N, C-alpha and C positions, 0 to 999 in steps of 0.2 A: 520460617518454614520455606522449604524449597519445593519446586514442582519440576519434575523431569519428564520429558516426552520427546518423541520423534516428530518434528513438524509435519512430515508427510502422513503420519498416522492420524493426524487430526482430520484428514479428509475421508476417513473411512466411515464416519458417521454422517448424520444429517447436518447440512450447513444452512445458515441463514442466507436467503437469496433476496437481492434487491437491486434496483438500478442504481448506478453511481450518481451521486448528487451531493448537495450541501451536507455538512457545513464546510468541509475542506475543499471540495471539488465542484467544478462546473463543467458539464459535458459540452464539447464544442463540435457537435455533429449528431450522429445517430446515438440512441440510447446504448449505454455500456452495461451489460449485466455483470453483477458481482456476486461472489459467494464468500462467506466469512465465518470464522469461529474464533471466539475470544475466551481461552481458558483461564486467563489471569487478568484481574482488575484490582488495583490497589484499593485499600480501605477508603481512601478519599476520592477514588475514581479519576485521579489525575494521570495514572499510568495504566495503559492497556497493552496486552500482548497477545498475539495470536497469528493465524494464517489467513491471508486474503488472496482471492483469485479474481481476475477480471478478464473479460474478452477484449479483443483489439478495439482501439478507438482513441480519440484525442480528447484530452481534458485539461482544464486549467486548475492549478492548485495554489492555495494561499495558506501558508502555515503562520497565521497571525498570532495565535495564543498558545499553540502547542507545536512541538516538533515531532519528527518521526525518524527512526532508524529502521532500515530494511536489509534483509538478506534474500536475494532472489533464488528460489528453489527451481523454478522452471520458467521458460519464456524469455522475452526480450522487450525492452522499451527504450525510447530515447527521451531523456529529460533535458529540458532547456530552461535554465533560470533566466528571468527577465534580464536582458542586456548581456547574457552569457552565450557560450558556445554549446551546441548539442553534445550530450554525453550518453553513450550507450550503456545501459545497465542490463545485464543478462545473467542467466543461471550461473551461480558460483561467485557472483559479485555482490558487494554491499554498497549502501549509500546512506547518507545522513541528510535530512532536510531540516535544518535548524529553524527555530522560531524566527519568523521574518522572511523565510524563503518563499518566493513567488515565481511561478513559471508554468510550463506545460509538460505533461506526460503524454507521449505518443506510444501506446501499447501496440507493438507490431505483431506479436504472437501471444496467445493467451499467457498471462503471467500469473505465477503463484509465488507469493513472498511471505516470509516470516517477518513480523513487524513488532516494534515497540513504539507506542505513542507516549510522549512525555510532555 
């Protein structure tokens, strides 16, 4: 079965709102509000896909048991892997955070991304 949709259309309905936090992220400063919708979850719940939005802020991420692929629809953030150089990820770009990736995300302007967690 396939599911087809426009990622931006997912924001026309009610989104789940919550502050950013565990299990993958730790906020490093003021609270970061987020909004999310997940239209696809695999039968075993190992794969999730949807659209996520967050306000500016700094957070630490550790992908210890799962990874994530993203495509940024709007906004900009700088991601810095531990021991690595900062990389800007912005609207129209994609990134992969493989299992084992650790580092920080500095959201500089409200970000909206399509994601697949695996």
